[in-house]
C-alpha positions in Angstrom: 12.5 -28.9 -4.7 14.9 -26.1 -3.6 13.9 -23.8 -6.5 10.2 -24.5 -5.7 10.7 -23.5 -2.0 12.5 -20.3 -3.0 9.7 -19.5 -5.5 7.2 -20.2 -2.8 8.9 -17.7 -0.5 9.0 -15.1 -3.3 5.3 -15.6 -3.6 4.8 -15.0 0.2 6.8 -11.7 -0.1 4.8 -10.7 -3.1 1.5 -11.4 -1.2 2.6 -9.3 1.7 3.6 -6.4 -0.5 0.3 -6.5 -2.5 -1.8 -6.8 0.6 -0.1 -3.9 2.3 -0.6 -1.5 -0.7 -4.2 -2.6 -1.1 -5.2 -2.3 2.5 -3.0 0.4 4.0 -2.9 2.5 0.8 -6.5 3.7 1.3 -6.0 4.7 5.0 -2.8 6.6 4.1 -4.9 8.3 1.4 -7.6 9.2 3.9 -4.9 10.9 6.1 -3.5 12.8 3.1 -7.0 14.1 2.2 -7.4 15.7 5.7 -4.5 18.1 4.8 -6.6 19.9 2.2 -10.0 19.7 3.9 -11.3 22.5 6.1 -14.5 20.7 7.0 -14.4 19.3 10.6 -17.0 16.7 9.8 -15.0 15.3 6.9 -11.7 15.3 8.9 -13.6 13.4 11.7 -14.9 10.9 9.2 -11.4 10.2 7.8 -10.0 9.6 11.2 -12.9 7.3 12.2 -12.6 5.2 9.0 -8.9 4.7 9.6 -9.2 4.0 13.3 -11.2 0.8 12.9 -8.7 -1.0 10.7 -5.3 0.7 10.5 -3.5 -1.7 12.8 -4.6 -4.8 10.9 -3.8 -3.1 7.6 -0.2 -2.3 8.7 0.4 -5.9 9.9 1.4 -6.7 6.4 4.3 -4.4 6.3 5.7 -6.0 9.5 5.2 -9.5 7.9 6.9 -8.1 4.7 10.0 -6.9 6.6 10.3 -10.1 8.6 9.9 -12.2 5.4 12.6 -10.3 3.6 15.0 -10.5 6.6 14.5 -14.1 7.3 14.0 -15.6 3.8 16.1 -13.3 1.6 18.9 -12.1 3.9 21.2 -11.3 1.0 18.7 -9.0 -0.5 17.9 -7.4 2.9 21.6 -6.8 3.6 22.1 -5.0 0.3 18.8 -3.1 -0.1 18.5 -1.8 3.5 21.8 0.2 3.5 20.8 1.6 0.1 17.4 2.8 1.4 18.2 3.6 5.1 17.1 7.2 4.9 13.6 6.7 3.4 13.0 3.6 5.4 13.7 5.3 8.7 11.6 8.3 7.8 8.8 6.1 6.7 8.8 4.2 10.0 8.8 7.4 12.0 5.9 8.7 10.0 3.9 5.5 10.4 4.5 5.6 14.2 3.5 9.3 14.4 0.3 8.8 12.4 -0.6 5.7 14.5 -0.3 7.7 17.7 -2.3 10.5 16.1 -5.1 8.2 15.1 -5.4 6.7 18.6 -5.2 10.1 20.2 -7.9 11.6 17.9 -10.3 8.6 17.6 -11.5 8.6 21.2 -13.0 12.0 21.2 -15.9 13.5 19.2 -13.7 16.3 17.8 -10.3 15.9 16.1 -7.7 18.2 17.8 -6.0 20.4 15.2 -2.5 19.3 16.3 -3.3 15.6 16.1 -5.1 16.1 12.8 -2.0 17.7 11.4 0.2 14.9 12.6 -2.2 12.4 11.1 -2.2 14.1 7.7 1.5 14.8 7.5 2.4 11.4 8.8 0.3 9.8 6.1 1.8 12.0 3.3 5.4 11.4 4.4 4.8 7.6 4.7 3.3 7.6 1.1 6.1 9.6 -0.4 8.9 7.6 1.3 7.2 4.3 0.2 7.3 5.6 -3.4 10.9 6.6 -3.0 11.8 3.2 -1.6 10.2 1.4 -4.5 11.5 3.7 -7.1 15.0 3.7 -5.6 15.1 0.0 -5.5 13.8 -0.4 -9.1 16.3 2.2 -10.3 19.1 -0.2 -9.5 21.4 -0.7 -6.5 25.2 -0.7 -6.9 26.6 -3.9 -5.5 30.2 -5.1 -5.2 31.2 -8.5 -3.8 27.6 -9.0 -2.5 27.6 -5.7 -0.5 26.1 -2.3 -1.1 28.7 0.0 -2.8 26.7 3.1 -3.4 26.0 6.4 -1.5 23.3 7.6 0.9 21.4 9.5 -1.7 21.5 7.0 -4.6 17.8 6.2 -4.1 16.9 9.8 -5.1 16.5 9.5 -8.8 14.0 10.9 -11.4 12.3 7.6 -11.5 12.0 7.4 -7.7 10.5 10.9 -7.6 8.0 9.9 -10.2 7.0 6.7 -8.3 6.7 8.8 -5.1 4.2 11.1 -6.9 2.4 8.1 -8.4 2.2 6.4 -4.9 0.6 9.5 -3.4 -1.9 9.8 -6.2 -2.7 6.1 -6.0 -3.4 6.2 -2.3 -5.6 9.3 -2.6 -7.6 7.6 -5.3 -7.9 4.5 -3.1 -9.2 6.7 -0.3 -11.7 8.3 -2.6 -12.9 4.9 -3.7 -13.5 3.9 0.0 -15.4 7.1 0.6 -17.7 6.3 -2.3 -18.7 3.2 -0.4 -18.8 4.7 3.1 -20.2 8.1 2.4 -22.1 10.0 -0.3 -20.9 13.5 0.5 -21.4 15.6 -2.6 -17.9 17.2 -2.7 -16.1 13.8 -2.6 -16.6 12.7 -6.3 -14.7 15.8 -7.5 -11.7 14.7 -5.4 -12.1 11.1 -6.7 -12.2 12.1 -10.4 -9.1 14.3 -10.0 -7.2 11.6 -8.1 -8.1 8.9 -10.7 -7.0 11.1 -13.6 -3.8 12.0 -11.9 -3.1 8.4 -11.1 -3.6 7.3 -14.7 -1.3 10.0 -16.0 1.4 9.2 -13.5 1.2 5.4 -14.0 1.5 6.0 -17.8 4.6 8.2 -17.1 6.1 5.5 -14.9 5.6 3.0 -17.8 7.4 5.4 -20.2 10.4 5.6 -17.7 10.2 1.8 -17.3 10.8 1.2 -20.9 13.3 4.0 -21.3 15.5 2.5 -18.6 15.1 -1.0 -19.8 18.9 -1.5 -20.1 19.2 -1.5 -16.2 16.4 -4.1 -15.8 16.3 -7.8 -16.5 14.9 -8.8 -19.8 12.5 -11.8 -19.5 11.3 -13.7 -22.5 8.8 -16.3 -23.5 5.9 -17.0 -21.1 7.2 -14.7 -18.4 7.1 -11.7 -20.7 3.6 -12.7 -21.9 2.2 -13.0 -18.3 3.7 -9.7 -17.3 2.3 -8.0 -20.3 -1.2 -9.4 -19.8 -1.1 -8.3 -16.1 0.0 -4.8 -17.1 -2.9 -4.6 -19.7 -5.4 -5.8 -17.1 -4.2 -3.1 -14.7 -4.3 -0.4 -17.3 -7.8 -1.5 -18.4 -9.1 -1.4 -14.9 -7.7 2.1 -14.4 -9.3 3.4 -17.6 -12.6 2.0 -16.6 -12.2 3.5 -13.1 -11.6 7.0 -14.6 -14.3 6.8 -17.2 -17.3 5.1 -15.6 -17.3 4.6 -11.9 -17.0 7.8 -10.0 -20.6 8.9 -10.6 -22.0 5.9 -8.7 -21.9 5.4 -4.9 -21.3 1.7 -5.1 -18.3 -0.6 -4.6 -17.2 -0.5 -8.3 -14.3 2.0 -7.7 -12.9 -0.2 -4.9 -13.1 -3.3 -7.0 -11.5 -1.8 -10.1 -8.7 -0.1 -8.2 -8.0 -3.3 -6.3 -7.7 -5.2 -9.7 -5.4 -2.5 -11.0 -3.2 -2.6 -7.9 -2.9 -6.4 -7.8 -2.4 -6.8 -11.5 0.1 -4.0 -11.8 2.3 -5.0 -8.8 2.1 -8.7 -9.7 3.1 -7.8 -13.3 6.2 -6.0 -12.1 7.2 -8.9 -9.8 6.7 -11.4 -12.6 8.7 -9.2 -15.0 11.6 -8.9 -12.5 11.8 -12.6 -11.5 14.3 -14.0 -10.6 16.0 -10.6 -9.9 15.2 -9.4 -6.4 17.6 -6.4 -6.2 18.0 -4.8 -9.6 20.0 -4.9 -11.7 21.6 -8.2 -10.9 21.0 -9.9 -7.5 18.8 -13.0 -8.1 16.7 -15.2 -5.8 19.2 -18.1 -5.6 22.0 -15.7 -4.7 20.2 -13.9 -1.8 17.9 -16.7 -0.4 18.4 -18.4 3.0 19.4 -22.1 3.1 16.7 -24.5 1.8 16.1 -25.9 5.3 15.4 -22.4 6.6 13.1 -21.6 3.7 11.1 -24.8 4.4 10.8 -23.9 8.1 9.7 -20.4 7.3 7.1 -21.5 4.7 5.5 -23.7 7.4 5.5 -21.0 10.1 4.4 -18.1 8.0 2.0 -20.3 6.0 0.2 -21.0 9.3 0.1 -17.3 10.2 -1.0 -15.8 6.9 -4.6 -17.3 7.1 -4.9 -15.8 10.6 -3.8 -12.3 9.4 -6.2 -12.6 6.4 -9.0 -13.5 8.8 -8.2 -10.6 11.1 -8.3 -8.2 8.2 -11.6 -9.6 6.9 -13.2 -9.6 10.4 -12.2 -6.0 11.1 -13.6 -4.7 7.8 -16.7 -6.9 8.1 -17.6 -5.7 11.6 -17.2 -2.1 10.6 -18.7 -2.4 7.2 -21.5 0.1 7.7 -22.0 3.6 6.1 -20.4 6.4 8.1 -22.9 7.9 10.5 -21.3 10.3 13.0 -22.5 10.1 16.6 -22.5 12.7 19.3 -21.2 12.1 22.8 -24.7 11.6 24.2 -25.5 8.9 21.6 -22.5 6.7 22.4 -23.0 3.6 24.4 -20.8 3.4 27.5 -17.3 2.1 26.6 -17.7 2.5 22.9 -15.4 4.8 20.9 -16.9 7.3 18.4 -15.0 5.6 15.5 -16.4 2.1 16.1 -19.9 3.4 16.6 -19.8 5.6 13.5 -19.2 2.8 11.0 -21.0 0.0 12.8 -23.7 -1.5 10.4 -27.2 -0.9 11.4 -30.7 -1.4 10.0 -30.7 -2.6 6.4 -26.9 -2.9 6.4 -26.9 -5.9 8.7 -27.3 -8.9 6.5 
């Protein structure tokens, strides 16, 4: 029963991580795209698309941090000191871009300064998230259950590669959302380039993964089979995404990219299990007492459906195609962002 409870908590943490990357990845990508776009209309669109859902999307990273701290305190105590620098920078970037979104979303024009903060904050958050993941997967030096490394240990060739892959993945996710929300003719070129770059970088990460296999756990049997199947599913989805979907303006890119993200991250987590902090700290070593895990499973288990419902409701309410509105067209008390993506006409079904 104890092992089952710990596995259940590991599944909760995996869910939080996957949901965060799937949901917040695209809005970070939209922010990154504003940095290279000189068209005011497109920058306005990016801000509006983020403004209607960013707070709900980022609720998963809060739940992820709390779940790690409460349920796996041993892992939290070792991993956090190893990743202090990128974690602090990431949090500051997320705060800055959140302020920028709220400041820019209530006007009909995006001020240049807030637009820059929005774009840079998104880029820095994406880069640091890649560094955090890559630094953790590169291995953390542990002695007597405590972090024994240095401040810059997270900065490895692998973490730099995962940072680049994370940026490319988020930009691709943003392009996929734009395919659904808007048919602007210049966007497919961005989408194709982002998809190609993502496939190349994911392949490079796979090469590094197998080259550094000595520092990773080596699962066998059914665990290895499941991880391999998930990796192949993710790779197949990415290939289909690159080859077939960017010419259409339907939801296929979003669906395929979501499959690739979920399959890829789940595959890594299955491959690592039961290791939580590579190369050696395992779930039984870092987990909270069974009584605490049971209490947390009940409490968080009741909240996860509420968070999922909130995410669904926000995206459902603002599911319409992007149609910008002038100040004179806005109903009293309605923000430009919410009115721009509110479904209307044939979209309301």
